[in-house]
A tleap script that builds the chain and sets N, CA, C and O, in Angstrom:
source leaprc.protein.ff14SB
mol = sequence {
  NMET LEU VAL GLY THR ARG GLY LEU GLU LEU
  ARG GLY PHE SER ALA HIE VAL HIE ARG CYS
  PRO ARG LEU ALA SER GLN TRP ASP PHE ARG
  HIE PHE CYS HIE SER VAL ARG HIE THR HIE
  ALA SER MET LEU ILE ALA ALA GLY THR ASP
  ILE LEU THR VAL SER ARG ARG LEU GLY HIE
  GLU ASN ILE ARG ILE THR LEU ASP LEU TYR
  GLY HIE LEU LEU PRO GLY GLN ASP GLU ALA
  ALA ALA ALA ALA MET ASP ARG LEU THR ALA
  LEU TRP CGLN
}
set mol.1.N position { 125.690 90.553 42.732 }
set mol.1.CA position { 126.532 92.014 43.463 }
set mol.1.C position { 125.456 92.699 44.355 }
set mol.1.O position { 124.248 92.702 44.121 }
set mol.2.N position { 126.100 93.294 45.443 }
set mol.2.CA position { 125.324 93.835 46.310 }
set mol.2.C position { 125.255 95.433 45.894 }
set mol.2.O position { 126.055 95.733 45.008 }
set mol.3.N position { 124.571 96.316 46.304 }
set mol.3.CA position { 124.654 97.384 45.963 }
set mol.3.C position { 124.676 98.409 46.901 }
set mol.3.O position { 123.650 98.126 47.519 }
set mol.4.N position { 125.096 99.343 47.411 }
set mol.4.CA position { 125.172 100.068 48.177 }
set mol.4.C position { 123.590 101.018 48.299 }
set mol.4.O position { 122.647 100.889 47.518 }
set mol.5.N position { 123.633 101.778 49.259 }
set mol.5.CA position { 122.376 102.864 49.132 }
set mol.5.C position { 122.363 104.168 47.874 }
set mol.5.O position { 121.437 104.913 47.551 }
set mol.6.N position { 123.773 104.083 47.347 }
set mol.6.CA position { 123.766 105.125 46.350 }
set mol.6.C position { 124.280 104.676 45.121 }
set mol.6.O position { 125.070 105.262 44.381 }
set mol.7.N position { 123.735 103.541 44.974 }
set mol.7.CA position { 123.966 102.636 43.653 }
set mol.7.C position { 125.371 101.896 43.605 }
set mol.7.O position { 125.710 101.031 42.797 }
set mol.8.N position { 125.847 102.239 44.278 }
set mol.8.CA position { 127.645 101.804 44.323 }
set mol.8.C position { 127.674 100.250 44.281 }
set mol.8.O position { 126.825 99.714 44.994 }
set mol.9.N position { 128.271 99.653 43.768 }
set mol.9.CA position { 128.788 98.148 43.675 }
set mol.9.C position { 129.568 97.890 45.011 }
set mol.9.O position { 130.635 98.503 45.040 }
set mol.10.N position { 129.317 97.181 46.058 }
set mol.10.CA position { 129.661 96.915 47.480 }
set mol.10.C position { 130.893 95.690 47.047 }
set mol.10.O position { 130.526 95.063 46.054 }
set mol.11.N position { 131.880 95.362 47.437 }
set mol.11.CA position { 132.789 94.234 46.926 }
set mol.11.C position { 133.330 93.494 48.238 }
set mol.11.O position { 133.936 94.157 49.080 }
set mol.12.N position { 133.160 92.409 48.379 }
set mol.12.CA position { 134.485 91.936 49.548 }
set mol.12.C position { 133.834 92.409 50.808 }
set mol.12.O position { 132.627 92.646 50.857 }
set mol.13.N position { 134.744 92.563 51.958 }
set mol.13.CA position { 134.231 92.899 52.903 }
set mol.13.C position { 133.060 93.959 53.400 }
set mol.13.O position { 132.192 93.871 54.268 }
set mol.14.N position { 133.426 95.010 52.455 }
set mol.14.CA position { 132.161 96.128 52.473 }
set mol.14.C position { 130.628 95.770 52.625 }
set mol.14.O position { 129.722 96.115 53.383 }
set mol.15.N position { 130.831 94.477 50.995 }
set mol.15.CA position { 129.495 93.947 50.844 }
set mol.15.C position { 128.819 93.299 52.446 }
set mol.15.O position { 127.715 93.533 52.938 }
set mol.16.N position { 129.834 92.511 52.933 }
set mol.16.CA position { 129.388 91.757 54.351 }
set mol.16.C position { 128.914 93.059 55.331 }
set mol.16.O position { 127.758 93.273 55.695 }
set mol.17.N position { 129.960 93.771 55.623 }
set mol.17.CA position { 129.585 95.116 56.506 }
set mol.17.C position { 128.428 95.660 56.259 }
set mol.17.O position { 127.869 96.178 57.226 }
set mol.18.N position { 127.830 95.701 55.102 }
set mol.18.CA position { 126.826 96.495 54.788 }
set mol.18.C position { 125.704 95.919 55.025 }
set mol.18.O position { 124.656 96.350 55.507 }
set mol.19.N position { 126.177 94.361 54.441 }
set mol.19.CA position { 124.451 93.348 54.747 }
set mol.19.C position { 124.474 92.945 56.234 }
set mol.19.O position { 123.499 92.296 56.614 }
set mol.20.N position { 125.454 93.233 57.152 }
set mol.20.CA position { 125.284 92.754 58.470 }
set mol.20.C position { 124.083 93.230 59.341 }
set mol.20.O position { 123.537 92.309 59.950 }
set mol.21.N position { 123.524 94.541 59.543 }
set mol.21.CA position { 122.797 94.761 60.494 }
set mol.21.C position { 121.213 94.344 60.214 }
set mol.21.O position { 120.321 94.154 61.040 }
set mol.22.N position { 121.168 94.259 58.618 }
set mol.22.CA position { 119.781 94.024 57.729 }
set mol.22.C position { 119.724 92.354 58.337 }
set mol.22.O position { 118.665 91.860 58.723 }
set mol.23.N position { 120.757 91.764 58.342 }
set mol.23.CA position { 120.713 90.176 58.791 }
set mol.23.C position { 120.758 89.768 59.803 }
set mol.23.O position { 120.732 88.558 60.031 }
set mol.24.N position { 120.852 90.842 60.862 }
set mol.24.CA position { 121.012 90.293 62.139 }
set mol.24.C position { 119.106 90.385 63.056 }
set mol.24.O position { 118.151 91.114 62.788 }
set mol.25.N position { 119.262 89.342 64.082 }
set mol.25.CA position { 117.924 89.321 64.591 }
set mol.25.C position { 118.184 89.633 66.013 }
set mol.25.O position { 117.366 90.293 66.653 }
set mol.26.N position { 119.327 89.175 66.563 }
set mol.26.CA position { 119.496 89.248 67.928 }
set mol.26.C position { 120.161 90.973 68.225 }
set mol.26.O position { 120.467 91.683 67.267 }
set mol.27.N position { 120.304 91.450 69.669 }
set mol.27.CA position { 121.039 92.341 69.547 }
set mol.27.C position { 122.311 92.397 69.595 }
set mol.27.O position { 122.960 93.356 69.177 }
set mol.28.N position { 122.901 91.144 70.227 }
set mol.28.CA position { 124.869 90.903 70.450 }
set mol.28.C position { 125.012 90.885 68.986 }
set mol.28.O position { 125.927 91.518 68.460 }
set mol.29.N position { 124.205 90.232 68.319 }
set mol.29.CA position { 124.552 90.106 66.711 }
set mol.29.C position { 125.213 91.301 65.967 }
set mol.29.O position { 126.292 91.436 65.389 }
set mol.30.N position { 123.676 92.479 66.310 }
set mol.30.CA position { 123.901 93.543 65.843 }
set mol.30.C position { 124.913 94.577 66.689 }
set mol.30.O position { 125.447 95.582 66.220 }
set mol.31.N position { 125.000 94.221 67.646 }
set mol.31.CA position { 126.243 94.819 68.415 }
set mol.31.C position { 127.571 94.874 67.486 }
set mol.31.O position { 128.237 95.794 67.010 }
set mol.32.N position { 127.653 93.294 67.445 }
set mol.32.CA position { 128.714 92.703 66.918 }
set mol.32.C position { 129.195 93.524 65.410 }
set mol.32.O position { 130.319 93.981 65.202 }
set mol.33.N position { 128.102 93.563 64.520 }
set mol.33.CA position { 127.825 94.109 63.365 }
set mol.33.C position { 128.705 95.319 63.248 }
set mol.33.O position { 129.703 95.654 62.609 }
set mol.34.N position { 127.800 95.885 64.254 }
set mol.34.CA position { 128.136 97.379 64.164 }
set mol.34.C position { 129.774 97.812 64.570 }
set mol.34.O position { 130.460 98.692 64.050 }
set mol.35.N position { 130.121 96.894 65.652 }
set mol.35.CA position { 131.745 97.079 66.030 }
set mol.35.C position { 132.614 96.973 64.963 }
set mol.35.O position { 133.592 97.710 64.848 }
set mol.36.N position { 132.194 95.714 63.817 }
set mol.36.CA position { 132.723 95.393 62.607 }
set mol.36.C position { 133.026 96.654 61.894 }
set mol.36.O position { 134.139 97.125 61.659 }
set mol.37.N position { 131.949 97.094 61.608 }
set mol.37.CA position { 131.364 98.266 60.591 }
set mol.37.C position { 132.152 99.272 61.089 }
set mol.37.O position { 132.401 100.059 60.175 }
set mol.38.N position { 132.943 99.791 62.713 }
set mol.38.CA position { 133.416 100.849 62.961 }
set mol.38.C position { 134.650 100.740 62.526 }
set mol.38.O position { 135.319 101.485 61.809 }
set mol.39.N position { 135.002 99.240 63.281 }
set mol.39.CA position { 136.463 98.969 62.861 }
set mol.39.C position { 136.697 98.863 61.263 }
set mol.39.O position { 137.851 99.069 60.888 }
set mol.40.N position { 135.999 98.648 60.561 }
set mol.40.CA position { 136.084 98.663 59.045 }
set mol.40.C position { 136.539 100.283 58.497 }
set mol.40.O position { 137.504 100.443 57.751 }
set mol.41.N position { 135.892 101.152 58.873 }
set mol.41.CA position { 136.109 102.511 58.633 }
set mol.41.C position { 137.238 103.155 59.238 }
set mol.41.O position { 137.965 103.903 58.584 }
set mol.42.N position { 137.426 102.902 60.468 }
set mol.42.CA position { 138.505 103.129 61.066 }
set mol.42.C position { 140.162 102.561 60.655 }
set mol.42.O position { 141.118 103.145 61.165 }
set mol.43.N position { 140.353 101.547 59.830 }
set mol.43.CA position { 140.912 100.772 59.233 }
set mol.43.C position { 141.123 101.563 57.950 }
set mol.43.O position { 142.282 101.817 57.623 }
set mol.44.N position { 140.324 101.890 57.354 }
set mol.44.CA position { 140.553 102.436 55.918 }
set mol.44.C position { 140.969 103.930 56.505 }
set mol.44.O position { 141.578 104.306 55.504 }
set mol.45.N position { 141.037 104.687 57.130 }
set mol.45.CA position { 141.471 106.149 57.225 }
set mol.45.C position { 142.786 106.019 58.113 }
set mol.45.O position { 143.651 106.884 58.247 }
set mol.46.N position { 142.753 104.727 58.704 }
set mol.46.CA position { 144.277 104.696 59.423 }
set mol.46.C position { 145.287 104.234 58.044 }
set mol.46.O position { 146.510 104.370 58.012 }
set mol.47.N position { 144.495 103.705 57.029 }
set mol.47.CA position { 145.358 103.460 55.577 }
set mol.47.C position { 145.507 104.551 54.989 }
set mol.47.O position { 146.396 104.606 54.140 }
set mol.48.N position { 144.764 105.634 55.234 }
set mol.48.CA position { 144.967 106.184 54.081 }
set mol.48.C position { 144.198 106.926 53.398 }
set mol.48.O position { 144.467 107.976 52.816 }
set mol.49.N position { 142.882 106.169 53.500 }
set mol.49.CA position { 141.660 106.547 52.205 }
set mol.49.C position { 141.225 107.567 52.804 }
set mol.49.O position { 141.147 107.695 54.026 }
set mol.50.N position { 140.831 108.568 51.761 }
set mol.50.CA position { 140.255 109.765 51.958 }
set mol.50.C position { 138.457 110.094 52.625 }
set mol.50.O position { 137.592 109.588 51.911 }
set mol.51.N position { 138.208 110.462 53.220 }
set mol.51.CA position { 137.098 110.842 53.981 }
set mol.51.C position { 135.944 110.544 53.317 }
set mol.51.O position { 135.042 109.846 53.779 }
set mol.52.N position { 135.958 111.174 52.003 }
set mol.52.CA position { 134.647 110.966 51.307 }
set mol.52.C position { 134.299 109.588 50.736 }
set mol.52.O position { 133.195 109.060 50.603 }
set mol.53.N position { 135.792 109.043 50.367 }
set mol.53.CA position { 135.200 107.531 49.867 }
set mol.53.C position { 134.763 106.666 51.351 }
set mol.53.O position { 133.817 105.878 51.370 }
set mol.54.N position { 135.439 106.900 52.308 }
set mol.54.CA position { 135.022 106.178 53.495 }
set mol.54.C position { 133.521 105.875 53.708 }
set mol.54.O position { 133.034 104.765 53.921 }
set mol.55.N position { 132.667 107.437 53.581 }
set mol.55.CA position { 131.778 108.106 54.062 }
set mol.55.C position { 130.657 107.299 52.605 }
set mol.55.O position { 129.457 107.107 52.799 }
set mol.56.N position { 131.245 106.987 51.449 }
set mol.56.CA position { 130.391 106.290 50.683 }
set mol.56.C position { 130.302 104.989 50.817 }
set mol.56.O position { 129.207 104.505 50.529 }
set mol.57.N position { 131.040 104.359 51.129 }
set mol.57.CA position { 131.750 102.997 51.658 }
set mol.57.C position { 130.505 102.427 52.507 }
set mol.57.O position { 129.861 101.381 52.410 }
set mol.58.N position { 130.426 103.478 53.337 }
set mol.58.CA position { 129.736 103.246 55.077 }
set mol.58.C position { 128.360 103.484 54.164 }
set mol.58.O position { 127.464 102.785 54.638 }
set mol.59.N position { 128.039 104.019 53.351 }
set mol.59.CA position { 126.741 104.360 52.609 }
set mol.59.C position { 125.827 105.768 53.732 }
set mol.59.O position { 124.651 105.794 54.093 }
set mol.60.N position { 126.541 106.403 53.907 }
set mol.60.CA position { 126.058 107.573 54.878 }
set mol.60.C position { 125.454 108.410 53.652 }
set mol.60.O position { 125.758 108.339 52.462 }
set mol.61.N position { 124.657 109.095 54.191 }
set mol.61.CA position { 123.683 109.937 53.670 }
set mol.61.C position { 124.664 111.409 53.189 }
set mol.61.O position { 124.297 111.865 52.106 }
set mol.62.N position { 125.571 112.001 53.707 }
set mol.62.CA position { 126.086 112.658 53.936 }
set mol.62.C position { 127.919 112.700 54.410 }
set mol.62.O position { 128.382 111.843 55.162 }
set mol.63.N position { 128.530 113.505 53.990 }
set mol.63.CA position { 130.030 113.242 54.392 }
set mol.63.C position { 129.874 113.873 55.815 }
set mol.63.O position { 130.526 113.288 56.680 }
set mol.64.N position { 128.991 115.168 56.315 }
set mol.64.CA position { 129.009 115.384 57.728 }
set mol.64.C position { 129.386 114.310 58.997 }
set mol.64.O position { 130.204 114.302 59.917 }
set mol.65.N position { 128.355 113.449 58.525 }
set mol.65.CA position { 127.812 112.003 59.182 }
set mol.65.C position { 129.288 111.641 59.642 }
set mol.65.O position { 129.743 111.819 60.772 }
set mol.66.N position { 129.967 111.082 58.518 }
set mol.66.CA position { 131.007 110.397 58.527 }
set mol.66.C position { 132.511 111.160 59.526 }
set mol.66.O position { 133.286 110.507 60.224 }
set mol.67.N position { 132.553 112.770 59.275 }
set mol.67.CA position { 133.569 113.312 60.062 }
set mol.67.C position { 133.021 113.548 61.281 }
set mol.67.O position { 133.845 113.872 62.137 }
set mol.68.N position { 131.902 113.488 61.626 }
set mol.68.CA position { 131.344 113.451 62.988 }
set mol.68.C position { 131.655 112.356 63.484 }
set mol.68.O position { 132.364 112.482 64.482 }
set mol.69.N position { 131.396 111.225 63.174 }
set mol.69.CA position { 131.856 109.969 64.179 }
set mol.69.C position { 133.189 109.697 63.817 }
set mol.69.O position { 133.779 109.156 64.752 }
set mol.70.N position { 134.020 109.895 62.633 }
set mol.70.CA position { 135.599 109.601 62.524 }
set mol.70.C position { 136.560 110.539 62.442 }
set mol.70.O position { 137.675 110.195 62.051 }
set mol.71.N position { 136.295 111.922 62.802 }
set mol.71.CA position { 136.958 112.870 62.609 }
set mol.71.C position { 138.085 113.267 63.546 }
set mol.71.O position { 139.019 114.068 63.521 }
set mol.72.N position { 137.542 112.266 64.471 }
set mol.72.CA position { 139.390 112.478 65.567 }
set mol.72.C position { 140.224 111.365 65.069 }
set mol.72.O position { 141.366 111.257 65.514 }
set mol.73.N position { 139.685 110.355 64.018 }
set mol.73.CA position { 141.146 110.134 63.856 }
set mol.73.C position { 141.883 110.117 62.552 }
set mol.73.O position { 142.582 109.313 61.936 }
set mol.74.N position { 141.249 111.848 62.315 }
set mol.74.CA position { 142.122 112.625 61.624 }
set mol.74.C position { 142.861 113.467 61.617 }
set mol.74.O position { 142.970 114.343 60.759 }
set mol.75.N position { 143.740 113.261 62.985 }
set mol.75.CA position { 144.739 114.454 63.686 }
set mol.75.C position { 146.197 114.593 62.505 }
set mol.75.O position { 146.590 113.887 61.577 }
set mol.76.N position { 146.561 115.561 62.977 }
set mol.76.CA position { 147.548 116.168 61.839 }
set mol.76.C position { 147.392 116.306 60.286 }
set mol.76.O position { 148.262 116.304 59.415 }
set mol.77.N position { 145.778 116.447 60.175 }
set mol.77.CA position { 145.587 116.852 58.415 }
set mol.77.C position { 145.684 118.108 58.364 }
set mol.77.O position { 145.786 118.571 57.228 }
set mol.78.N position { 145.690 119.115 59.562 }
set mol.78.CA position { 145.936 120.373 58.998 }
set mol.78.C position { 147.466 120.695 59.033 }
set mol.78.O position { 147.773 121.707 58.403 }
set mol.79.N position { 148.450 120.046 59.630 }
set mol.79.CA position { 149.545 119.953 59.467 }
set mol.79.C position { 150.130 119.556 58.277 }
set mol.79.O position { 151.088 120.271 57.983 }
set mol.80.N position { 149.789 118.280 57.139 }
set mol.80.CA position { 150.202 118.033 56.271 }
set mol.80.C position { 149.365 118.744 55.392 }
set mol.80.O position { 149.623 118.552 54.203 }
set mol.81.N position { 148.404 119.536 55.645 }
set mol.81.CA position { 147.560 120.714 54.347 }
set mol.81.C position { 148.763 121.747 54.355 }
set mol.81.O position { 149.014 122.155 53.221 }
set mol.82.N position { 149.682 122.344 55.495 }
set mol.82.CA position { 150.658 123.100 55.764 }
set mol.82.C position { 151.631 122.794 54.935 }
set mol.82.O position { 151.881 123.425 53.908 }
set mol.83.N position { 152.260 121.766 55.353 }
set mol.83.CA position { 153.401 121.140 54.816 }
set mol.83.C position { 152.956 120.780 52.761 }
set mol.83.O position { 153.834 120.993 51.925 }
set mol.84.N position { 152.175 120.491 52.523 }
set mol.84.CA position { 151.713 120.651 51.237 }
set mol.84.C position { 151.710 121.889 50.235 }
set mol.84.O position { 152.255 122.163 49.166 }
set mol.85.N position { 150.852 122.478 51.088 }
set mol.85.CA position { 151.000 124.159 50.648 }
set mol.85.C position { 152.396 124.762 50.476 }
set mol.85.O position { 152.723 125.654 49.694 }
set mol.86.N position { 153.397 123.890 51.639 }
set mol.86.CA position { 154.531 124.723 51.531 }
set mol.86.C position { 155.661 124.203 50.479 }
set mol.86.O position { 156.659 124.811 50.091 }
set mol.87.N position { 155.234 122.970 50.153 }
set mol.87.CA position { 155.923 122.621 48.789 }
set mol.87.C position { 155.352 123.125 47.810 }
set mol.87.O position { 156.174 123.374 46.929 }
set mol.88.N position { 154.317 123.400 47.538 }
set mol.88.CA position { 153.937 123.554 46.075 }
set mol.88.C position { 154.063 125.443 46.130 }
set mol.88.O position { 154.069 125.910 44.991 }
set mol.89.N position { 154.147 126.371 47.107 }
set mol.89.CA position { 154.449 127.364 47.177 }
set mol.89.C position { 156.315 127.381 46.636 }
set mol.89.O position { 156.907 128.166 45.895 }
set mol.90.N position { 156.630 126.595 47.121 }
set mol.90.CA position { 158.228 126.632 46.678 }
set mol.90.C position { 158.529 126.225 45.516 }
set mol.90.O position { 159.658 126.102 45.041 }
set mol.91.N position { 157.432 125.987 44.991 }
set mol.91.CA position { 157.958 125.584 43.292 }
set mol.91.C position { 157.688 127.165 42.408 }
set mol.91.O position { 158.035 127.329 41.238 }
set mol.92.N position { 157.111 128.063 43.126 }
set mol.92.CA position { 156.891 129.176 42.775 }
set mol.92.C position { 158.140 130.125 42.847 }
set mol.92.O position { 158.230 131.110 42.114 }
set mol.93.N position { 159.067 129.791 43.736 }
set mol.93.CA position { 160.247 130.962 43.868 }
set mol.93.C position { 161.447 130.286 43.485 }
set mol.93.O position { 162.520 130.890 43.478 }
savepdb mol mol.pdb
quit
């Protein structure tokens, strides 16, 4: 079992992405691992995974780091929130 910085067990692909930078000894390999890590995060966000979960899986110290790096991948979130509120307030009418 591989455990991340927050004590959360990392499974499958995430475990390998988490270990990759530590296993690297050459810059090119580290660069490749870093690219895989960004791809992993981007794919999770595209699949609708919430940003807090992505942040935890990446082992970021806080969610602000994740939002700063990947916030541009969350377009339309305000519109989605407004639509959700419209649906909720329609129930009160």
